[in-house]
N, C-alpha and C positions, 0 to 999 in steps of 0.2 A: 330561664325556663326550667321547670321541674322535670325530673326524669319521667319518661312515659312508663306507666305501669305495664308490666307484662306478666303473664302467669309464670309461676316458678317452674324452672326447667331442671330436670334431673341431669346432673353433670356426671359424665364418665371420667375415669382416671385420666384418659388422654386429653379430655376437654380441659381439665384443670391444669394441664402441663403447658398449654399454648394459650396465650392471651389473644383471642381472635379479634377483639376490638383493636388492639395494637396492630395486628397483621392487616386488618382492613384499612387503617390509616396509612400504613406504609405503602401498601399496594395502590391505594387511591392516589397517593402522591406521585408514584412512578407511572401510573396508567393514564391520568387525566391529560388530555391534549391542551396545548396552549390556545387560549381564546381571547380575541381582541377585546371582548367585553370585560374580561377579568384580568388582563395583563396590560402593562404599560411599558414603553421603551425604557430600558435601564431599571425597570422596577417590575420584577417578574410577576408578582401576585398582588392584586388589590382586593378590596372587599367587594367582589362581584355580587355577593348575596344582597347588597343594598340596592341593586339596579331594579328598576321597575320593568317587569315583563307582564304583559296582559295575557291572561289565561282564561279560557271559557271551557266549561264542561259541555260537550255536545252529544255524548252518549254514555249511558250508565245502565247496564243490565241490573245493577244492584240498588238502583233508586237513589243515587247520589247525583245531585246537580248543583251547579253554581252559576252565579252571575260572574261578570268579569272581575277577576281578582288581580292583585299585584303582589309579586314575590318581592317583599322588601322586609328584611328581618327586623329592622328597627322602625318600621312604619306601622301606623294604626289605621291605614286607609281602606282596610277590607270592609266590604259590605257583608251582610249576613247571607249565608247559604240558604237555599230554600228549605232544607230539611234539618238545619242546625243553626241555632241562634248564637251569635257571638255577642259578648258585651265588652265594653271598653277596657275592663280590667284584665282581660285575658290577653295572652300573646297571640295575635291573630295568625302569624305565620305557623306557629306550632299547631293551632287548631286546624288550619287549612291542610297542612301536610298530614296530620292524623286522619283527616277525612279522606284525603286522596288515597292514602295507604291503608285505610280501614284497620288500624292497628288494634282496635278493640273487638274485632269480629272473629279473628282466629282462622278464617279460611284462607286458602291460597288466593292471591290477588293477581290480576292481569291488568296492567295500566299501559296506555299508549299516549305519548305526547306528540301530536302532529302539528305541522305548521309549514309556512313558506320558509324559504332559505333566509337565514339571518334574523329570525324573529325570537331567538332565545331558547330553543329546545334544549341544547346542550347545557346552557347555563342553568335552566330549571333542574335538569338531571343532576348536575354537580351540586346544586344547593340542597336537593333532597338527600344526596349521598352524605354530605357533611352533617346535615341535621340528624340523620339516622345514627351516625357515629357519636355525635355529641349528646343526643337526648334519648336514645333507645338502646336496647341490647341487640338490635338487628345488625347484620353485617352486609354492607353493599359490596358487590363485586362488579367493577367496571369492565365492560367488554367492548372492544372496538371491532367492527365487522372484518377489517382486514386481517385480524388474528384468526378468523374462522374460514379463510378461503380454502385451505386444503386440509382441514381437520374438523371433526365434529365438536359441538359445544361441550359435550361430556368429556371428550379426550382433552380438550383445551383446559378445562377446569382441573381435572384430576391429574394432568401431566404437566403441561407447560406452566400454567398459572401457579400450581402448587410448588413446582420447582423454583420459580422466582420467589415465592414466599420464603422458602427455606434459605435462599441466599441472602435476602434482605433482613430477615428476622434473626436477631442475635440472642443466643441462650448460653448459659454457662456450659452446658453439655450439648454437643452436636446431636441433633435428632435425625434419625434415619428417615429416608423417604417413605418407607413403609409406615413408620410412626405417624408421619404427617398425613399420609393417605387415610389411616385408620381414624385419626382425629377429625379430619375433614369430612369423612363419611358420617361420623357421629354428629358433626355440626349440621350437615345437610338434613339429617333425619329430624333435627329439632324444629325445622321450619323457620330458622332465624335468617336464612340467606335470601338476599334480594339480588337478582341479576339485573344490572343496568346496562342495556345494550344501546349504544348511541349511534344513530345513522344506519338503520336497517336497510336503507336504500342501497348501500354499498355491498350488501350481503348477496352478491350475484356471481356465483361460480358455476361453471358448467355442470359440476357434479350434483348441484342441488336445484338449479333453475331450469326446468324442462320446457320453458316457453309458455306453458299453460298455467303456471303457478305464479302467484305473487311472491316476491322475496320473503314475505312473512311466513308463508305456509310451512316450509320444511323446518324452520327453526322452532316454530310453535309445536309442531308435531314431535320433534326430538325432545323438546323440554317436557312434553307430556309423557313420553315413553320412558325416559331415562333419569331425569332429575325432577321428579314429580313434586318434591317437597319445597322447591324454590319458588319464591314470588318473582314476578317479572315486570320491569318497566322498560319500555323501548321508545325510541324516538324515530320518526320518519317524516318525509315530506308528505304534504297533503295529497299530492298526485299519486304517491305509492299506495296510500290507503284507498284512494278512489279506484285504483286498478281492480282490487278485489276486496271490497268492504267487508265481505263475509268472513275474511280471515281474522278480523278483529271484532267479530260479532259478540264475543263474550268478554270484551275488554271495556273498562272505563276509559273513554277517550277524552283527552283534554287538548285544546287547540291554542297554540300561541298566536298572538296577533301583533300587528304593527302598533306603534305608538299612535294614540288617537288625535292628539292636538299639540299646540305649541306649548302648553303647560307641561305635558308629559315629556316632551322633548327637552325642555329646560331642566326638569327634575333629573332626567336620565344623565344629561351632560354634567350637572353639578355633582351627582353621586359618582359618576365615573372617575372624577378627579379626586374623590375622597380616598386618600392613600397615606401611607406612612412616608412616602417620598417627600423630601424637602423641595423637590421641583414643583410640587403641586401648588406652591405659593411662592412667588418671587417678591423679594422685599421692595423692588423698585416699581411694582405694579400696584394699581389702585385696589385690586381685589384678586381673588383666586382666578386661575385660568378658566375654571368652569364658569364662574360668574361672567367673565369677559366674553367667552364664547356664547353663552346663553343670551347675553345682551345684544351681541352682534346679530345673532340669528333672528332676533325679534325685530330688528330694524326693518322698515318698509322695503328697502331695496334688496333685502335678503329673504323676504318671506316666500318668494317663489321657489327657494331651495328646500323649504321645509318638507314638501311632499316627498322628495327624494330621501330625506333623512328620517322619515318615520320608521324605517327599517332599523332595528337596533344594531345589526352588524355594520351597516354603512355608517351609522352615526358614531359607532365606536371607532371605526377607522378614521373618521374625521377628528375625533378627540385625540387619537394618537398623533395625527399629523399636527394638530394645533398645539400640542405640548412642545413640539420642536419648532414650530413656526407661528408664534402668537402675534401676528401682525394684522393682516387683512384676510378676509375670506375670498374664495373664488367668486366671480361675478355671475357666471352662467352655469347651468347644470353640466355642460360639457367640460368646462375647466374643473368643476367639482369632481366629476368622475375621473378626470386625469389624475387628480390628487388621490382619489380613493384607490385607483389602480396601483399607483406608485406605493402607497402605504400598504396595500395588500401584499406586495412583494416584500416590503420591509418586515411586516409581521411574519410572513412565511419564512423569511431568512433566519428566524430564531430556531427553526428546525430543519429547513432545507435551503442550502446556499445556492443561489442562482446568479450567474454572472450577468452584467448589463447586456452583453450580446445575446445571451440566451433569452433574457426578458424581451428583447426586441423581436427576436424570432417568434417567441410565443405570442406576443401581441399581434404580430402579423398573421400568425396561424389562426388566432381567435377572430381577427377581423375578417379574414376570408371565410371562416366557418360561419360566423354570424350572418355575413352577406349572403352566402349560398343557401343557408337554412331559411332566411327570411324570403328569399326568392321563390321558395317552393310554394308559398301562399298560405301555409298553415303553421302558425308559430307554436301550436300545441303538439304538432307531430314530432316524433323523436328525430334526432340527427342520425342519419344512416352511416354505416361504415364506408359507403362509397364516397362520401364527402371528405373522407380523411385519408384516402389512399396515399401511401408514400410518406405519411407524417406520424408514424407509430410512436416515435420517441417523444414528439411534442404532445401527442395524445396522452401518453402515459404521464408526462409531466403535468398536463392539465388536470388529469384525474387525481394525481397525487396532491396537487395544490387546491383541489376542489373548485377550479373554474368550471369543470364539467362533472357530471355524475352519470353512472351507468343506469340505463332504464331496463334493458334486457340484453342478456348475453347470448351468443350464438349457440344454437342447439340443432337437433335434427329437424325440429319444426321451424325455427327461426334461423335463416341462413347467414345472418350477419348481426354483429353487435349494434346496439342502439344507445344513444346518449342524449343528454339535455344539458343546457347551461344551468348551473346552480341558481343563478339570479338572472332572470330574463331581462332586467334593466341593463345589466352589463352587456348582454347580447345586443340590445338596441344601440348602446354606445359604440361597441366595436363595429356593428354593421354600418353606422353613420360614417365611420372613418374610411369606408371603402367607396363612398360616393364623391365624385369630383365636381359634378354640376347639379345645381338645384333643379334644372329643367327635367331631371330624372323623375321628379315627383309629378310632373305634368305630362309625361309621355303617354299620349293616347294610343300608341301602337301596342303597348303591353296589354295583357289580358285584363289587368285591373289598374285603374288610375290610382297611383299610390297616394295622391293627395287626400282622397276620401276613404282610405283604408285604415281601420283602427290600428292595425299592427305597424303601420308606417308613420303614424302621427308623432310618436315620441322620437322616432328616428329623424324625422324632419326637424324637430326642435334641437336635437343633438347636432345635426348638420349646421344649423344656423349659429350655434354657439361655438363652432370651431374657430380658433384663431388663425389657422393656416388657410382659411378660405377668404378670398378677397371680398371687400364690401360691395364691389360692383356686381358680383354673382349673387350675393344675398339681396341686394336691392332689386335685381331682376326678378328673383323669385317672389319677393313681397309685392312687387308691382303686378305680377301675374295673378297673385292670389286676390288682390282687391279688385281686379278688373275681370274676374272669371265670369263667363256667361255659359249657362248649361244648355241653352237651346231647347228647353222643355217648357215653353210657355213663358208668359210675362212674369210669373212668380219667381223664377230664377232661384229655386230652392238650393241648388248646389253652389250657386254664386254666393248666397248668404252664408253657407257653411264655410266656404273658402275665406270669406271676409272674417269670420270669427276665428278661423285658424291663424290668419295674419295677425289679428289682435293678440291671441295667446302667444304668438311667436315673438312679440316685442320684449318679453322677459329675457330671451336669448340674444336679441339684436336691438337693444334699446336706443342705439344711435341711428336707427333707420330714419331716413328723411321723411317717410310717410307716417311716422309715429303720431305726430300731433293730429293730422286729419283722421287717422284711424280711431283714435280715442274719442275725438269729438263726434264722429259718426256713431260710435257705439253709445255714447251718452245721449245723443239725439234720439236714437231708437229707444233706448231704455227709459228716458224721462219724458218724451214727448206725448206718449199715449198713456192715460191713466187706466184704460180698460184692461183689466187683468186677463181677459180672454184673448188678447192679441198675441199670437204666437211669436211673432218677431220681437215684440216688446219683452215678453217673458224670457225668450232666449238671450236677448241682449242683457237684460238685468241679471240673469243667472251667470253670464260670462264675466260680469264686472269684477266679481270677487277673485277670479283667477288671472286677471290681467296684471301687467307689471305695475305694482302699487304706486311708485312715485309719479308715473305719468298720469294715472287716474286721479290721484289726490290733487295734483296741480290743477287739473281741469275742474274738479269739484270745488276747490277753494275759489277758483275764478267765478264760479256760479254765485257764490254768496258775497263776494266783494264787489261785483259789478251791479249796476242798476238794472236788474232784471225783474220780471213779474214775480210776485210772492210765491206763486205755485212752483216755479222753477227753483227758487231759493229753498223752499221747504223740502223739495225732493233732493236737492243737493245736500242739505243738512242730514236728511235721512240716510243717504249713502255714506256720508262722512262718519255717521255713527256706526255703520256696519263695517267700514273698511279702514277707519282712521285710528284704531286703538293704539295709543302711545305715540302717534305721529306728532313730532315736535313742531313742525311747520303749521299743521292744522291747529294745534293748541294755541300757538302764538297768534295766528290770524283770528281765531274765534275770540280770544281775550281782547285783542285790539278792537274788533267789531263791537264787543260789549261796551268798551269805553267810548266809542264814537256814535252809538245809536241811542236814540231816546224812544223809539217805537216799542211800546211794552210787549206787543205780540212777538216781534222779531227778537227782542232781548230774551224773552222766555224760551223761544226755540233755540237761540244760541246757547243759553245756559244749560238746557237739557242735553244738547249735543256735546258741549264741553265737558259736562260731568260724566257723560257716557264714555268718551274716548280717553279721559284723564280721570279715572276714579278717585274720588276724594278731593277734587279741585276746589279749593276754598272759595274762589270767586264765584263759581257756578252755584255752590251750595248756599252762599250768602244771599244770592238773588232769590232763591227759593224761600229761604228763611225770612227774608224781608217781606215777601208776599204773604207768608203765613202770619207774621206778626202785625201786619197792617190790614189784614182781611176784614171786611165788614159785611160779607155775604157768604151764604153756603157755597156758592160757585167758586169764590176766591179760596175758601178753605179747601174745597175739594181739589182745586187746581194745585195748591201747595202740597197737599198730602200726596197726590199722584207724583209730583215732581220729586219729593223726598224719597218716596218708595223706589223711584227709578234710579236716582244717582247718589243717594246719601246712605246706602246700606252700610252699617258698621261705623259710620262717621260720627264722632262726638258732637260736632257742630249741629247736626240735625237732631240727634238725641236730646241735647240740652234744650233746643227750641221747643220740642214736643213736651218735655218735662215742664218747661216754663208755662206752656199753655195749660197743662193739667193743674198747675198751682193757681191759675186764675179761675179755677172752678167753673168751667164752661157749662153750657146747657147740656142736658142728658144726651141728646143726639150727637152734638159736637164732641162731647167727652168720649162717647163710644167710638166715633171715627178716629179720634186721637189715639185711643188705645190700639185700634187696628193698625194705624200707621206705625206706631211704636213697635208693634210686633214685627213689622216688615223690616225696619231699619236698625233694630237693636239686638240682633241675634248674638247672644253671649256678651253683650256690653255690660260691664260691671256697674256703671253709673245707673243705667236703666234698671238693672236687677235690684240694686240697693233701694232706689226710689219706690219700686213696686212693692218690695218687702215691707218698707216703712208704711206705705199706703194701706196694705192689707192689715197691718197691726194697729193702725191708729184711727182709720176712718170709721165712722159709725154708719155711713150710708151703705146699705146692703148691696145695692146695685153696683156702686163703685167698687166695693170689695170683691164682688163676683167678677167684674170686668178685669180688675187688677190681677186677681189670682189666675184667671184664664190666660191673660196676656203673659204673666210671669212664666207659666208652664210652657207656653209656646216659645218664649225667648230663651228660657233656661230649662229644657225638658228634665223632668225628674226632680225639680226643686221642691224640697220637703215643705217649705212654707206655702207654696202654691197649692199642693195637693191637700195639705192639712186645712188650709183656708177654705177651699171648696167644700171639703167634707163637713167641716164645722158649720158652714153656712147652710148646707143642705139639711142639717139636723136641727138648726136653730132659727131658720128664716122665719120672719114674722108674717110674710105674705105667701100665698099659694103660688103666685106667678114666679116669685124669686126661686122657690124650690124647684119648680119645673125647669127654669132656665139653668140652674146649677146642675141638675141631673142631666140635662142635655149637654152642658159644657163638659162634664166628666167623660161623656162618650166621644167628645171631639178632641180632647187634649191629653188624655191619659192612657194611651195604648200600653197594655201589659202591666199597668201599675197595680200591684196587689192590694194596696190600701183603698184605691178607688173602687176596685172590683168588690172588695169585701163590704164597702159602704153601700154599694148598689144592691148587693145580695141581702144585706140587713134590711134595706128599705122594702125590698120585695117580700120579705118575711113578715114585716110588721105593719105595712101600710095597706089600706083598702081602697085608696083612690085609684080608680081604673085608669084614668088618663096618666097619672104620675107613674103608675106601674108600667104602662105601655111605653113611656119614654125610657124608663130604667131598663126594660128588656131590650129596647132598641140600642141603648148605649152599651149594654153588655155585648151585644153582637158586634160592636165596633172595636172594643178594647180587650176582650177576654179570651182571645184565641188560645185554645188548649188548656184553659184554667179549670181545674177540677171542681172547685167550689161553684163557679158560674155554670158549668155543665150540669151539676147536680140540681141547682135551683131551676134551671130551664127544663130539665127532664120532669121535675115536679109540676111545673106550670103548664105542661101540655096534657095534664090529666083531664078527664071529662068534667070534673067538678068546677073547673075554671071557666070564666066567660069565653065565648068563641073568639073575641077580639084578642084576648090575652093568649089563648092557645095558639092562634095562628102566628102572632108576633114571636112567641117563644120558639115555635117550630122554625121560623125563619132565622132567628138569631142562633139557634142551636146548629143549624146548617152552616152558618158562617164560622163558628168557633170550633166545631167538631164535625166536619162534613162527612166523616165515615161512620158516625155513630149509628148503630143499627136501629136505635129507637126512632130515628127520623122516618125510616121507611115504615116501621111498624105503626107509628101513630098516624102517618099519612094514610095508610090503608084503613085504620080505624075511622078516621074522619070521613073517608070516602064511603064507608059503609053506614056511618051514623046519619049522614045528611044526604038529602037529595037536592043539592044546590049546585047548579052549573058553575057558578063563580068559585065555589069551594073546589070543585073538580079542577078548574083551570089553575088555581093556586097550587093545588097538590101536584098537578102535572109539571108546573114550573119548578117547584122544589125538587121533585124527583129527577128532573133533568140535570140537577147539579150534583147528583150522586156519582161516585166513581164509576167509570165505564165498566160494563160487564156485570154489575150487581144483579143477580138473578131475581131477587125479590122485587126490586124496583122495576125490572123489565116486566115481570108478571103483573105487577100492579098497573103499570101503564097499559099493558095489553088488555087488561080487564076494563080500564077506563074507556078504551076505544069501543068496547062492546056496550057499555051502559050509557055513555053520554049521547045526547041527541043534539047538543049545541055545536054548531059548526066552528065557532071560535075555540071552544074547548077542544074539539077534535084536532084542530090545527096545532094547539099548544101541546097536546098529548103526543102527536106525531113528531113534533120537533124534539121534545124531550126524549122520546124513545129512540129517535135517530141519533141523538148525542151519546146516550149511554149504551146503545146497541147499534153501532155503525153498520150500515148495510141492511137493516131490518126492512124487509120488503113490505110488510104490513103497514108500517109507518109511511113508507114511500107512497104506497098506493092510496092511502087515505088522502094525502096531499094532492095526488094526481086526480082523484075522484072529486075532491072539493073544487079544484080549478075547473073541471069539466062540467060539474053539475050545479054549482051554487048560482043563485041569482044575485047574491050580494057582492058587489064589486070590491068591497073592502076585504071580505073573506078571500076572494080570489087573489087580490093583491098580496095579502099576508101569506097565503098558501104558496104563491109563486116565489115570494122572497124566501120562505122556509125551505123550498126545494133546493135553493142555492146553498143551504147549510148541510143538507144530508144526502143530496142526490148525485154526488160526485161520479161522473162518467156513466150514469145509468141511462140507457137508451130511451126508456119510457119517459123519464123525467125531462130529458132534453127535447124529445119530440113534443111533449105537452107544452113546454115553455115556448118552443118555436111557433106552435099553433097559436098560442096566446099572443105572442108578439105580433104576428102577422094579421090576426083577425079581430082582436079586441078594439073597441072604440073608446075604451076607458084608458086615459093617459097613464094613470098611476099603475094600473095592471101591466101595461106594456113596459113601463119603466122598471118595475120589479122583475118582469120576465127577462129583460135585457141584463139587469144586474146579476141575476142568478145564473144566466147562461155564461156570463163572464167568469163565474167561479167554477162551474162544473163541466164546461164544454170547450176547454182549451184545445185548439187544434182540430175541433170537430168540423168537418167540411159542410155538413148540413146547416149547422149554426152559422158558420161564416157566410154561406150563401143567403141565409135568411136575413142577416144583418145587411148584406149588400142590396137585397131587394127592397128593404124597408128604408134604408138610410136616406136616399134622395127624396123621399116623399114626406119627410117629417118637417113640420112647421113650428112645433112647440120647442122652445129653446132648451128646456131642461130635459125633455125626452131625447132630443137630438144629442145633447151632451152625453147622456148616459149611453146611447147607442154607439157614439164614436168611441167612448172610453171602453165599452164592452168589446167592440170589434178589435180595437188595438190590443186588448188584453189576451184575446184568444187567437190572434192571428200569428201563425208561425212564419219565419222569414221565407220559407220556400213557397208560400202562397201569396206573398206581397206583390209579386210581379203581376199576377192575375188581377189583384185589387186595383193596382195603378192603372192597368189597361181599362178596367171596367168603369172606374170613376173619373177617368181623364176628361171625358166629354162634358161632365158637369162643370168642370173648371173652364173648358173652352167655350161653352154655350153662353155663359155669362160670368161676370166677375163676382165670385163668391166672397163674402166677408170671411175673415180669418177664424171667426168663431163658428162657422157653419160646419156641420158634422163631416161632410165630404172633404172639405179642406183639411180638417184636423187629421183625418185618416191618411190622406196623401202626404201631408207634412210628416207624419210619423214614418211612413215608408221611405221618404226621402232622407230621414235621419238614420235609417237602418240599413238600406240597401247600398250596394256598391254603385258607383256612378254608371258603369256600363250596364248593369242589370236594370237600373231605373230607366235609363235612356232607351234601352231596347223595348222595355214595357210601354213607355210613353209613346214611342213612334211605331208600335206594332200596328199593322194596317187592318187586321181583322176587326170587324165591328164589335163593339161591346154589347153585352146583353141589354136589350131595350127594356127600360124600366117604365112602368106605367106610373104617371104622376097623379096623385089625388088632388082634388080641388082644394085650394087653401081655405082654411076655416076663418071667416072674418072675425076680427076682434070685436067684442061687444062695445057699443058706444056708451059712454058714461055721461049722464046729463051734467051740463056745466053749472047747474044751480046747486049741486051738492057741496057740502062743506069739505075741507081737506080730509077730515076723519072719515066722512061718509064715502068719499071717492076712494080712499084707501081700503075701507071695508069692502066696497064693491069690487075693487080690483082683486083682492085676495079671494073673495067669494067666487069670482069667475075662474080663478086658476087653481084653487085648492078645493077639491071635492069634499063634501061634508063627511063622506064615508072614509076618507083618508085621515082626516084630523078634525077636531072640534076646536075652533078658535073662540076664546072667551075674551071679550074686550072690556077693559076697566078704564072708565073716563075719570081722571083725577079731579076735574072741575066740578064733579058731583059730590065730592067728599064734604061732609059736615065737619068732621074732626080729622084734620090732616095728620095729626100725630098718632092717632089710633083709629084708622079707618076700617077696622076689621068688619064691622057691621055693614058699612057702606059697600065694601067689596063683595061681601056675602050677598047683599041684596041685588047687586048687579049680576052676580053669578046665577042667582035664582031666576032672574029675568031672562037669562039665556039658556033655560031648560036644564040647569044643573039640579040634581036631587037635593032635598033638605039634608041637613046634618043630623045624624042619629043621636047625637049627644047634646042637644039643645042648641042655643045660639053660640057661634064662635066669637065671643065678645073680645077675645085677645088675639094677637097675632100668632101666639103659640097654638091656640085651638084652631085658628084659621089654617095654619100649616098642617095640622092633623087632618082637617077636612079636605084640604087640597090633596094630600097624599092618599087618603082613602078614595077620593074621586078617581085618581089615576089608576088605582088598583081595580076599580070597578068598571073602567072604561077601556078594556083591551080592544074593543071594536073600533074605537076612534080615539087615538092618542090626543091628549088635551094640550092646548097651547094657550098660555095666559099672557095677554098683551096689555100693558099699561100705556095709556096715551096721556101725555101732559103737554098742552099747547101753550103753556106760559112762555112769554118772550124772554124771561131771564130767571135766574135762580131765586131772586128776591120774591117773585110772585109765584114760584112753583108750588104746586099742591102735593108733590111727592116729597115728603120729608126724608131727611137722612136716616131717621129711625126706621121708617118703613122700608127704605131701600136696603139698609143693612140687614134687616130681618128677612127680606126677600132673598138675600144671598144664601140663606140657610134652607130655603125651600128647594125641594128636588123637582126635576122635570124641566119642561120647556117654558121658560119665562123670559119675556123680552120687555124692554122699557123704551118707549119712544119719548125722548126728552132732550132739551138743550143743555142739561146739566152734564158735567164731566164726572164719570163714576168709574170705579173698578169693581171687579167681582161679579158683574152682571152683563148680560147681552144688551148693549145700549145702541140705539139707532137715533139718528138725528131727524127731526121733522123737516129740516131744511134740505135733506138729501133729495135731489131731483129724481133719483131712481129708487126711492124708498120702497115702493111696491116690489120691484125686482129684488132689492136687497133682502127684504123680509122673506120672499119666496125662496131665495137661495138658502137663507138660514134655516127655514122650516124644512126644506128638502134635505139638507145635510143632517139636521137633527133627527129626522125621521129615519 
């Protein structure tokens, strides 16, 4: 990395006499604490800078934000920050550190790194310190809080720290302390010093913590008063920041996080073992210790341990232990934590020697402390001094070793000291050691039944994993769990929860005699009901991933090896795909099944499953390739393409098969689909890249050249041949349609490419074709973010001399690539004044809503629009935009309220109600209006929108909760009922759940409600959230619930049996989707004259269904049809458009929907669905054989809207 440039600093004579960079290195060496992430037994220092630590920016007063980043000095895994682009040639770590420290801005910096214990805060700080010394002129000074207990920060720096500097720094002539102090003062005044304070949580002395302050407050105040020129980086626990977040209001705050998944765990392990130590690799082992440990952790029987090891500190302790004991891993989390505790003491012994007897005493102290603290009922509450009476020496040792940390020290306001465990999972482990009998978790005489308390769930698992507990006691607890009855109706909500707990506990007690029936019961619940709304089914399916993997996989394998119904085998294969990654037994069984079965459908399912759990499996890929090479119908080809895209990504076998197909010169539609599949499976593949480059250079077919260039750019982004090929084709294409497709392609595959942008700009300067220019402007809006040349041409195209279509598209694209450009607001106002067109007003309002919040010109323009527009749809859009850029704007809010109250158009009412949910947070008038609409409207969509908006703006509001409870039992419509249940669950705080249980109980007692009924869903949610005692008391409360009046059910309309399937489907949607909510346009493929280019046929059917004519002639190509469709959507805000294609052909051979048409539809925006028996990707596909097709389409439309 190159040296970071800093402004020239005027050096004093004293500054020249002391090499402060050398001083910084010496003092960092003496001050840094030992860290298990960067030290190994018998090998004091490793390259800890290579370890992956997840870091998020969660607050930045200076406008710096980042997505998750990884500190890895030799890694290029960084993604781009939101306000700074990285490219692959830069060193990403240096760029990230420069951004964190803002070394190019010059002002004093305040940075805080917060996070849970063991997530790498200290390691981040160490890495930054070393980087500063290596790559900048800055001097980091490491400060540990214990050094500041009885001294101010200024006195520590100018006295103790400086004295240590003079001792460790050797010079030819001894320098006096006065000389050191003068030189240090000069250094401070240069602004080159960074104070790195690690663990501010421990900065808690009586002299500075008066009980009302956060530990952060006095230190920050002192730094501001006495050492103003220093920059500051500190670390602290998340909870310390939450105590008084205002203390860090002017800080850039970064948060360390746990490792996210198995891949990151494996990377961390392997990097931890990268060291100069010869022990890192043993000659008699098959690989490095890191590789062996990573491999073992990924085994199915060890995957339940990974959740415990996502914490970098705990994983580092395991790595230290594994280096000395590379045989087998602990089998349960309890034995794992025993290992971690022992290794914790081994690590601490490098600085603090503790005898085995003292360790035993300390463990018993922590066991008693964890037990007593958990018994208080609030795990987040601090540990009081009263719990530690008579154990001051063990308390001091616990603090010294960082088992505990201080939360608040005794003052005049706080009469006793308070503490917390550094890592709450160790508190759970120690608390479990204090429990003798598992019946403790089922003791109903306590205030809370521990079995159903979140804080005791992990303790229960730790107890079951103890080796010193007899199996008979464990069996008794498991039997009690699976047979638990809650006596709250036949639903037995808590009995089901207890059963799931028993299933989860098998990872700690896999030898349980009930293991087999428990797993079989969970699979029966999860696989028996295909209805996704069944709550027990959903809960059982969700739990499968967390169960002890070997037991689950054994039962799933049995499903596919036994003679069972195909539906069960299909579901078994689905869960093997989810849970069987790398499972050797499953891979072997699937391979054997492939050898023994001739059923083509089952073979296909087996191959897909095998390829998923064993990526690159040649047997699985060869079956897919065989289907591709013997295909004789579009359906067969489509099936093979989907299979390759699923399991053959990056595999040469699949790439070569696709290349062979291209060499056979397939028909245009098949060739296009082949290119698409090649893009999916060939990322970075050298063979595919070479083939496409050759194809671009040699083929004379312009369509093939365009497709090859587009695919090459997607496979190998930035490839010069791809970009040059597209640009040349755009300039020389012999047909107008090819030029249009190339211009569109440039906007799809070339983000940020300067050559592509320049070519589009030239086209806009030289070409007069309005449609081609429209596409080029749209493409610039996709790829030219921040590009000055593109911004300039778009600013030119919004002038009044240009056609209105071009001006509007240019304005839209300019807003995408330069959203803060003042010209956007200026031209929007000009358009507003030039035309008296409500549609233009609506578009202007939508664009202005994307302007940065607080823009006064945009706010004034929208306020003016409220005054001049008379169209209710425009008024709604204006109010929404105004609410976005000027939150809390009462005028915008009242416009929406008035629209709901006064309009006769139910669509406007629905849209206004939905918009209130975006801008009416907590506003009483908005909430009251929505409640009234929910309770009084007869329009289902209006009520649904009201419920949805209340769930956003009325969390905890008692009036809204009461309204939901009044309406909930009266609803017969499935989708409105679902929205009401979800809305009530969202706004319902725990303290009001008891009342809800009491009030809704009778609706479960009066009749057996289906599990998808809204009342059942709400009570189910309460049963998952409330303690057992609270729920039981609410259920058995004798006071009568509020009597709810039930409305008469609305009969479903009868559909004549003489109708065709399509007509019945159309009638069903017409009855359930109101025309003011959406406009469904049906396209029947059996009416196509030319199935390869049905543009005119589609257009004709659209005109039949009241669509307006195209302003630019007939859309004789699919490209023009796409423009027509996009314009229709912009002109139809009152009723969102849905385009449904219906193909009733029995097989692909007779299908009227060609692959060319379907691939083109994938580039159309908006709501487009295809009802067909063909297998497709990239579109919303529905089978005409689905017995619930009407409901499926309704769900899709509702979710899309």
